[in-house]
C-alpha positions in Angstrom: 6.6 -11.9 13.3 5.5 -8.3 13.4 3.5 -6.9 10.5 6.3 -4.5 9.7 8.6 -7.5 9.2 7.0 -7.9 5.8 8.2 -4.5 4.6 11.6 -5.2 6.0 11.7 -8.5 4.2 10.7 -6.9 1.0 13.4 -4.3 1.4 15.9 -7.0 1.9 14.8 -9.0 -1.0 14.6 -6.1 -3.5 17.7 -4.1 -2.3 19.6 -6.5 0.0 22.6 -6.7 -2.4 22.9 -2.9 -2.9 25.0 -0.5 -1.0 23.5 2.9 -0.3 24.9 6.0 1.3 23.5 7.6 4.4 22.8 10.7 2.3 20.5 8.6 0.1 18.8 7.1 3.1 18.2 10.5 4.6 16.8 11.8 1.3 14.4 8.8 1.1 13.3 9.3 4.7 12.6 13.0 4.0 10.6 12.1 0.8 8.6 9.6 2.8 7.7 12.1 5.5 6.8 14.7 2.8 4.3 12.2 1.4 3.2 10.8 4.8 3.4 13.6 7.4 1.5 11.4 10.0 4.7 9.3 10.2 7.0 12.2 11.0 7.5 11.2 14.7 8.2 7.5 13.9 10.7 8.4 11.1 12.4 10.8 13.4 12.7 8.1 16.1 14.0 5.6 13.6 16.6 8.1 12.3 17.7 8.9 15.9 18.0 5.2 16.6 20.1 4.6 13.5 22.3 7.6 14.3 23.3 6.5 17.8 25.8 3.9 18.9 24.4 0.8 20.6 25.9 2.1 23.9 24.1 5.5 23.7 21.1 5.8 25.9 18.7 8.6 26.3 15.9 8.7 28.8 13.8 10.9 26.4 13.4 8.2 23.7 9.8 7.9 24.5 
């Protein structure tokens, strides 16, 4: 288990039964980056990953 799995598990436990919009998620990601600018690249990569279909590939993903 990765260390980040703990945060994912907490998210699932606290909010797993909720439905959220992508607008809400985008707002929360922006708020996180505003408070934690060092994570801007990681959040951008996560957002790009979530935005693409599983079949989409891009050689520039890092």
